[in-house]
N, C-alpha and C positions, 0 to 999 in steps of 0.2 A: 505492500499500500504505499503511495506516495503521501507525501506533507505537503500543505498549501498554507499559505499566510491567509487568513481572513482580516480584512481592512473594512472598516467602517469608516467613514468621514462625514463631517458635517456638510451641508449642502456648500458652504462658504470655500470648502477644502481643506478645515483644519482636523487633522488626526482625530478619531474618536475612539471607539473600543477597537480591538485588534489583538489577535494570537493566533498562534498555529494549529492546526488540526489534522488529520488524516483524511485521505480522500478514500471512504468507504466502497462507493459506486456512484452509480446513476438508474434511475427508473423513470416510470413516465410522468412523476411528480417535479424530479430535477436531480441534483446533484446533491450527495449525501456526505456530509463529513462529520468526523466523530472526535469528541475531546474525553479521554478517561478521567477520574478524579486525579486531582493535581494539576491540572492544566492551569497554566499561569497566562493571565490576560492584563492587558493595561487599557486605560480608557484616556487617550490623548499622551501625555507626558506624566502623567500620575504615577506615583508607586504601583508596583505589580500586586496584583489581586490573583489568590490561589483558589481557584474552584474545587470544593470537596466533592461534588456530584459529577456523576459522569453525564454527558450529553450528548445529543447530536444534533446538526445543524442543516436544513434544507435550503437551496438555492436553485428556486426553479429558473426553467430558460426563459420566460420573457414575461415575467410578473414583476410588480411594484412591491413585493414583501420577501422578507426572509423569516424562517422559523427555526425555533430552538425548542428541542421535545427533551425536556429534562427527567432524568432516573425518577423513580418514584419516591425517593426518600426529600425531594424537592416539592415545598409546597407547592410552587408553581408547574404545573404541569406543560402548559405550553407557553411559548413566549413569541409572540410574532412582532418584528419590525417592519413598520413601512417606510419603503426604502425607494431609490432608482431603482433599475434593471439591474442586478447583478451582472457583472462583467468578469469572464475566466480569461487568465494568462498569465504569462511570466511567473506561474508559481502562487498566483494569487487569485483572490477572489475579492472583488471592490463594489460596493457600492456607496451611495449617501443616505444617511438614516435622515429621515423626513420626520421624525420627532415622534409620529402618531404611534401606539404600541396595543396590539390586541393579547389579552393574556386571559388562558384557563386555568382557573385554580383547581386545586385537587378536589375540593368540594365542589364543582361542578360550575361555578360562577365564571361568567364570561367579561371581561372588564374593557372596556377603551379608556387608555391612559395617556395623560401628556396632551391632551386637547388644547391646554394654555401655552404649551411651550412652542406646540405647531400654529398658534396665532401668533405669538411673540417674533417666530423665526421667519413668518412668511414676510414680515418688515425687515427684520434685521439681515435676512438673508437675500431678501428681493426675490421671492419663488416666483416663477412664472404662473400665469394662470393654468397653463395646460398641467404645471405640475402640483397644485393646489389641488386640480380638479381629478389627476389621476391618485393622488395620496388620498383624498376624500372617499373616491371610487374602491380604491384597495381595502381601506378600513372596514366599510361598508361589506364589502364582499367576506373579508376574513371575519368580522362578528358573525356574519350568518355561519359561513364555514365552519370555523370553529364549534360555535354552538351545537351548532346540527351533526358535527363529528362527520363530515361529508369529506372526500378528496383526500389529501394527505392526513388531515386532523381525524380519520377513522380507523387509527392505528396501525399503517403505513411505516411510522416509524420503529414500532418494535423489533423488529427484523435487524434494522442497522443499530439500534441501542444496544442490543444483545451482543454485538461485535466489539464494543468499548467497554463492559462492564467488568 
């Protein structure tokens, strides 16, 4: 399995969350990467963070989001970032984080998070109208798909997560 650097940036180009992950494979949902317990990540140039739980990340081929599926010990089952379309190349997967997040907690609650940050950053980073529309459309689709457990949110991650635990 090869290793890839996952790089989220803010729309203005500044470095956001980044870490290395193993490429696990690809299916109809996109490219899956895995991070075992002890994976180190960083937000920008802040001190490193060590994640105690295993997780897998899904990068769809042509969608404005990414998804993280956490091991059962994490209280957040699924964490989706609304982003620009992920780009693969040069040993990296890169995208711009557009602030909005959709989470499914272990108790089944589905949450749309960071709407306030999305509003502030539309002004700060000058999001074009099409980017705002795509982000809102993606967030609405994610809320529905994550809640209904359809597509990749219906258990597709179990196979991949078993490879990193």
